[in-house]
C-alpha angles and dihedrals in degrees: 000000000000113000093235089056090060089068107022122051108250093236090054095052087089086069091073098068090037090055091046087056092047090050090050092050093046091051098044104032100041100024091230118180114261093240091062098051096077089054091050091048091048093053092044092047093051092046094050092044090050092052091051097044097045092045093050100040104033098200115228101190134042089249091054090048092051090047091050091049092049090048092049092051094048095043093046094050092047091051090049091050089050090052093050090047091050091049092050092049089052092049094049092049095057 
């Protein structure tokens, strides 16, 4: 098992390159300050993860809904962190 798959659900790994692209667009199209981009990516990551998790699991009880929300927050933030990390690796390799 790949080490990234231990922490991020395999179907949500696609969020990382998507968030890198979103960060690139936010930086170059809006001229946003670098310190705001991780916040934008965090919110976008949580939102996209929530859409996926709630659509695929369809919670039936309040406990399941809270578990799905917690999972979405954690998975979205991990994907955003992976996107920021990937961007920093790219920048340091240039």
